C-alpha positions in Angstrom: -115.6 26.4 83.5 -113.4 27.1 86.2 -110.7 24.7 87.5 -113.6 22.9 90.0 -116.0 22.1 87.1 -115.7 18.5 86.4 -116.6 18.1 82.5 -117.3 15.2 80.1 -114.0 16.2 77.5 -110.4 14.5 77.2 -108.3 15.4 79.9 -105.3 15.2 77.3 -107.4 17.4 74.9 -107.7 20.3 78.0 -104.2 20.4 78.5 -103.2 20.6 74.8 -106.0 23.4 74.3 -105.5 25.7 77.2 -103.4 27.9 78.4 -100.1 26.7 80.2 -100.5 27.7 84.2 -97.6 28.5 86.3 -97.2 24.7 87.7 -97.1 23.7 84.3 -94.1 26.5 83.7 -92.3 25.4 86.9 -92.9 21.7 85.6 -91.1 22.1 82.7 -88.5 24.6 84.0 -87.6 21.7 86.9 -86.8 19.5 83.5 -84.4 22.4 82.1 -83.0 21.9 85.5 -82.9 18.4 85.8 -80.9 18.5 82.3 -78.7 21.1 83.4 -77.7 18.7 86.0 -77.2 15.8 83.4 -75.2 18.3 81.4 -72.9 19.2 84.6 -72.5 15.4 85.5 -71.5 14.3 82.0 -68.9 16.8 81.9 -67.7 16.6 84.8 -64.9 14.3 83.5 -63.8 16.6 80.9 -63.3 19.4 83.5 -61.1 17.1 85.8 -59.6 15.3 82.9 -56.5 17.5 82.9 -56.0 16.8 86.8 -56.4 13.4 86.0 -54.1 13.2 83.2 -51.2 14.7 85.6 -51.8 12.8 88.3 -52.3 9.1 87.3 -50.0 9.8 84.2 -52.5 8.2 81.7 -52.0 8.4 77.7 -54.6 9.8 75.5 -56.0 6.5 74.4 -56.2 5.6 77.8 -58.0 9.0 78.6 -60.4 8.2 75.4 -61.8 5.3 77.7 -62.2 7.2 80.4 -64.0 9.7 78.8 -66.2 7.5 77.1 -67.4 5.1 80.6 -70.4 7.3 81.7 -71.7 7.4 77.7 -71.8 3.6 77.8 -73.6 3.7 81.1 -76.0 6.7 79.3 -76.6 3.9 76.4 -77.4 1.0 78.8 -79.6 3.7 80.7 -81.7 4.6 78.1 -82.5 1.8 76.6 -83.4 -0.1 79.4 -85.2 2.9 81.7 -86.4 4.7 78.8 -89.1 1.5 78.5 -89.3 0.8 82.3 -90.4 4.8 82.3 -93.2 4.1 80.0 -94.5 1.3 82.2 -94.1 2.3 85.6 -94.1 6.4 84.9 -92.3 9.4 84.7 -91.6 10.3 88.6 -90.8 7.2 89.7 -87.9 6.8 87.5 -86.7 10.6 87.2 -86.3 10.1 91.5 -84.9 6.6 91.4 -82.1 8.6 88.2 -81.1 11.3 90.3 -80.0 8.6 93.2 -77.8 6.6 90.8 -76.4 9.9 89.9 -75.7 11.4 93.0 -74.3 8.2 94.2 -72.0 7.7 91.3 -70.5 11.1 91.5 -70.1 10.8 95.2 -67.9 7.3 94.6 -65.6 9.4 91.3 -64.6 11.4 93.6 -62.8 8.8 96.0 -62.1 6.6 93.1 -58.0 5.6 93.4 -57.9 3.9 89.7 -58.7 4.3 86.4 -60.7 0.9 86.4 -62.4 2.1 89.6 -63.4 5.4 88.5 -64.6 4.1 84.8 -66.7 1.9 87.2 -68.7 4.6 88.9 -68.4 6.8 85.9 -70.7 3.5 84.5 -73.2 3.8 87.2 -73.4 7.8 86.8 -74.4 7.4 83.2 -77.2 4.9 83.6 -78.8 7.4 85.9 -78.1 10.0 83.2 -79.5 7.9 80.6 -82.9 7.0 81.9 -83.5 10.9 83.0 -83.1 12.2 79.4 -85.8 9.2 77.9 -88.2 10.3 81.2 -87.7 14.6 81.3 -88.1 14.7 77.3 -91.9 12.9 77.6 -92.2 14.4 80.9 -91.9 18.1 79.3 -93.8 17.3 76.2 -96.9 16.2 78.5 -96.6 19.1 80.5 -96.7 21.7 77.9 -99.8 22.4 75.9 -100.1 21.9 71.8 -98.9 25.7 71.3 -95.7 25.5 73.3 -94.6 21.6 73.0 -91.9 21.9 70.7 -90.6 25.1 72.5 -90.8 23.4 75.9 -89.1 20.1 74.8 -86.2 23.0 73.1 -85.9 24.3 76.6 -85.7 21.1 78.5 -83.0 20.2 75.8 -80.7 23.5 76.6 -80.7 22.5 80.1 -77.4 20.5 78.9 -75.5 22.9 78.1 -76.6 25.7 80.4 -75.4 23.1 83.4 -72.1 23.0 81.5 -72.2 26.9 81.7 -72.7 26.7 85.2 -70.7 23.7 86.2 -68.1 25.0 84.2 -67.6 28.0 85.7 -67.6 26.9 88.8 -65.6 24.0 88.0 -63.2 26.4 86.7 -62.9 28.2 90.2 -62.9 25.0 92.1 -59.6 23.5 90.1 -57.9 26.8 91.1 -58.6 25.9 94.8 -58.7 22.2 95.1 -57.6 19.2 92.6 -60.3 17.4 90.5 -62.0 15.0 92.8 -63.9 18.7 93.8 -65.9 18.6 90.5 -67.4 15.2 91.5 -68.0 15.9 95.2 -69.6 19.5 94.0 -71.9 17.6 91.1 -72.6 14.9 94.0 -74.3 17.5 96.5 -76.4 19.6 94.0 -77.8 16.4 92.5 -78.9 15.1 96.1 -80.4 18.1 96.4 -82.5 18.3 93.4 -84.2 14.5 94.5 -87.1 16.8 97.5 -87.3 19.5 94.7 -88.4 17.2 92.0 -90.7 15.2 93.9 -92.3 18.4 95.0 -92.9 19.7 91.3 -92.6 16.9 89.0 -96.1 14.2 89.6 -97.4 11.6 86.9 -98.1 13.3 84.0 -101.8 13.3 82.6 -101.1 11.7 79.0 -99.4 8.9 81.2 -101.9 8.4 83.3 -105.0 8.2 80.7 -102.4 5.8 78.6 -101.6 3.5 81.8 -105.0 4.1 83.4 -103.7 2.8 87.3 -105.9 1.8 90.1 -107.8 5.3 90.7 -106.5 7.0 87.4 -109.4 9.3 87.3 -108.8 10.5 90.9 -105.2 11.2 90.3 -105.7 13.0 86.6 -108.7 15.0 88.7 -106.1 15.9 91.6 -103.1 16.5 89.2 -105.9 18.6 86.9 -106.6 20.8 89.7 -102.5 21.4 90.9 -102.2 22.6 87.5 -104.8 25.1 87.9 -107.5 23.3 85.5 -110.7 22.1 85.1 -111.4 18.3 86.5 -113.0 15.7 84.2 -115.9 13.8 84.7 -114.5 10.3 83.3 -111.9 9.2 81.9 -111.4 8.4 78.3 -112.0 5.3 76.2 -108.8 3.1 76.5 -106.6 2.4 73.5 -106.4 -0.1 71.4 -103.9 -3.0 73.0 -102.7 -4.5 69.9 -99.3 -4.6 70.8 -99.6 -0.9 71.2 -97.5 -0.4 74.9 -95.2 -3.0 74.0 -91.2 -1.5 73.2 -91.6 -3.7 70.3 -94.2 -1.3 68.8 -91.4 0.6 67.8 -90.4 -1.9 65.5 -93.5 -2.7 64.2 -95.1 -1.2 60.6 -96.1 2.2 61.8 -92.8 3.0 63.8 -90.0 1.2 62.4 -89.2 3.7 59.6 -89.2 6.6 62.4 -87.2 4.8 64.7 -84.3 3.4 62.4 -83.7 6.9 60.8 -84.3 9.0 64.4 -81.7 6.6 66.1 -79.4 6.8 63.0 -79.6 10.1 63.0 -78.6 10.8 66.4 -76.0 8.1 66.7 -74.2 9.9 63.9 -74.7 13.3 65.4 -73.8 12.8 68.9 -70.5 11.4 68.0 -69.9 14.9 66.2 -71.0 16.8 69.1 -69.1 14.9 71.9 -65.9 15.1 69.6 -66.4 18.9 70.9 -67.3 18.4 74.1 -65.1 15.4 75.8 -61.9 16.9 73.7 -61.7 20.4 73.9 -60.1 21.2 77.3 -57.4 18.0 76.5 -56.8 20.2 73.0 -57.1 23.4 74.4 -54.2 22.4 77.1 -51.9 20.8 74.3 -52.2 24.2 72.7 -50.5 25.5 75.9 -52.9 27.3 78.1 -53.4 25.8 81.5 -56.8 23.3 82.7 -58.5 26.4 84.6 -58.4 28.3 80.9 -59.5 25.1 79.4 -62.3 24.6 81.5 -63.4 28.2 80.6 -63.3 27.3 76.4 -65.8 24.4 77.3 -68.0 27.1 78.9 -68.3 29.2 75.8 -69.1 26.0 73.9 -72.1 25.4 75.6 -73.0 29.3 75.7 -73.2 28.9 71.8 -75.3 25.6 72.4 -77.8 26.8 74.9 -78.2 30.3 72.5 -78.0 27.8 69.4 -80.8 25.6 71.2 -83.2 28.6 72.3 -83.1 30.3 68.6 -84.1 26.9 67.3 -86.9 26.1 69.7 -88.6 29.4 69.0 -88.3 29.1 65.3 -89.8 25.7 66.1 -93.0 27.5 67.2 -93.4 29.0 63.5 -91.4 26.8 61.0 -91.0 22.9 60.8 -88.6 20.9 63.2 -87.4 18.8 60.7 -86.3 21.5 58.1 -84.6 23.4 61.3 -83.2 20.5 62.2 -81.6 19.8 58.9 -80.1 23.1 58.3 -78.5 23.0 61.5 -77.0 19.5 61.0 -75.8 21.0 57.6 -74.3 23.9 59.9 -72.9 21.8 62.1 -70.6 20.1 59.2 -69.3 23.1 58.7 -67.9 24.3 61.9 -66.6 21.3 63.0 -64.3 21.2 60.1 -63.7 25.2 60.5 -62.5 24.0 64.7 -60.2 21.9 62.8 -58.3 24.8 61.9 -57.7 25.6 65.4 -56.8 29.2 66.2 -53.9 31.6 67.8 -55.2 33.3 70.9 -57.9 31.7 73.4 -60.1 34.4 72.5 -60.5 32.9 69.3 -60.7 29.5 70.1 -63.5 30.3 72.4 -65.5 32.0 69.6 -64.8 29.2 67.1 -65.9 26.9 70.2 -68.8 29.2 70.5 -70.2 29.0 67.2 -69.5 25.3 67.0 -71.4 24.8 70.1 -74.4 26.8 68.8 -74.5 24.7 65.9 -73.8 21.1 67.1 -76.3 21.3 69.9 -79.7 23.1 67.9 -79.2 20.0 65.8 -79.4 17.7 69.3 -82.2 19.9 70.4 -84.0 19.6 66.9 -83.5 15.7 67.1 -85.1 15.7 70.6 -88.1 17.6 69.6 -88.4 15.4 66.6 -88.6 12.1 69.4 -91.3 14.0 71.1 -93.1 15.0 67.7 -92.8 11.4 66.0 -93.3 8.8 69.3 -96.8 8.4 70.6 -97.3 8.9 74.4 -97.8 4.9 74.6 -93.8 5.2 73.1 -92.9 8.2 73.9 -90.3 7.6 76.4 -89.0 4.0 75.4 -88.8 5.6 71.7 -86.5 8.2 73.3 -84.6 5.6 75.1 -84.1 3.8 72.1 -82.7 6.3 70.1 -81.1 8.3 73.1 -79.5 4.6 74.3 -78.1 3.0 70.7 -76.9 7.0 69.8 -74.8 7.0 72.7 -73.2 4.2 71.4 -71.8 7.1 69.1 -71.0 9.7 72.2 -69.3 6.3 73.6 -67.0 5.8 70.6 -66.4 9.5 69.4 -63.9 10.1 72.2 -62.2 6.5 72.0 -62.2 7.1 67.9 -60.9 10.6 68.6 -57.9 9.6 70.7 -57.1 6.3 68.6 -56.9 9.0 65.7 -54.2 11.0 67.6 -52.3 8.5 68.8 -52.4 7.6 64.8 -50.3 11.3 64.6 -53.5 13.0 62.9 -53.4 16.4 63.1 -56.1 18.1 64.5 -57.9 19.6 61.3 -57.5 15.5 59.9 -59.6 14.4 63.1 -62.2 17.4 62.9 -62.8 16.4 59.3 -63.6 12.8 60.0 -65.7 13.4 63.2 -67.7 16.2 60.8 -69.3 13.6 58.7 -71.4 12.5 61.5 -73.4 15.4 61.3 -73.5 15.0 57.4 -75.0 11.3 57.6 -77.5 12.7 60.5 -78.6 15.3 58.1 -79.3 12.7 55.4 -81.2 10.9 58.0 -83.7 13.5 58.7 -84.0 14.6 55.3 -85.4 10.6 54.3 -87.6 11.0 57.1 -89.1 14.1 55.9 -92.2 16.0 57.8 -94.8 13.9 59.0 -97.0 12.4 55.9 -100.2 14.2 55.0 -100.5 16.2 58.3 -99.0 18.3 60.6 -97.9 18.0 64.0 -101.2 20.0 65.2 -103.1 18.0 63.0 -101.7 14.5 64.2 -102.3 15.6 67.9 -105.5 16.4 67.2 -106.4 13.0 65.3 -105.0 11.3 68.4 -107.3 12.9 70.9 -110.6 12.5 68.9 -109.8 9.0 68.8 -110.0 9.0 72.8 -112.8 11.7 72.8 -115.6 8.9 73.7 -115.6 8.5 77.4 -116.4 5.5 79.8 -117.3 5.6 83.2 -114.3 4.8 85.8 -113.9 1.2 85.9 -110.2 1.5 86.6 -109.7 -1.9 84.8 -108.2 0.1 81.6 
């Protein structure tokens, strides 16, 4: 069978079983780049924070609120746009979110007050939140079965990669300009990603099979040809629609336990994760180092995070993702607690932060893989969006809680112990989630494909 041959086969099964083509690899690489952009855009405020404090004279509690603003926006964007992604498609949401992010970054650079800066960070966060839900589904749906966990993990480590590259550039920008340069740079790179995304990321085949828009068969075959695969003769039988496409299906008998446990795990661990990412620059400056060195330490946190996520993704091809995620979360508890001891030198604190980032980001990557594994296509973006959106409440509360704890005169060690508890609760939630009942992920995917093997003519009415 050649790429020009039409066949009576479910196109999702075709993609699952065939080796990944160069176009699929480029599509997944684009989701990595988009998440890298998210990583820089989220942490731009962390890179800029010391300069903002120095110029505007705000205290730690006020800084905590500023640091939380885009996280609040991310919560809104993930919940609202995750469901939109499952209704109108991955591609339009990806492009729309990039527009919001570019505008928010540009206007943040022009802000003249804390309130104005906070408002634009909320807008940026809405774009980032919607993007996170959409690209998680996009990466999973461009991958074949064998490489799905790895591709989702690679997408997730784009976040620390963006912070590494962006943090290195931010450190240089802060040596030459003031904090606003960080936001101008983010706006420019975000705008440049819009045409690249429009070119490399089309609508995914699983989404087209699920939603069946007008001309679905032609759209599926155009995408299959672009990806270097055989075309198909007919559409698969439409899935049963007993509320299955509604966001409320997340709380139906088949998904409610998964939804609640994954949301709890993400909420609690992301609070621990953002304690490190949001406060490291200010903590390092408080140790007596200059802001440029503080940005450099944050880069080391993300280098560790990228390595941890990559290792988890590779191991996920051979070991159960839920077990790997539990191990990463337990190690996060230990390392965040050790972070509270601090270090006497810049090299020492950099090493400590790198290892902590390794563990905490591996936990985040594991949770993203669980989102892609446990939510079916019809709810993949909305389920991911809900878990991320509610979970971002933990991210938003994290810098605020830490700021309040510091104003209560707790030392770094005490604050670290409190924040490490989030990863501990997350580990328990994933443990309660357990492996997929009675089957591996492969069997689950095969069963889902089997249920759609019977083919019907392209009526375009599904």
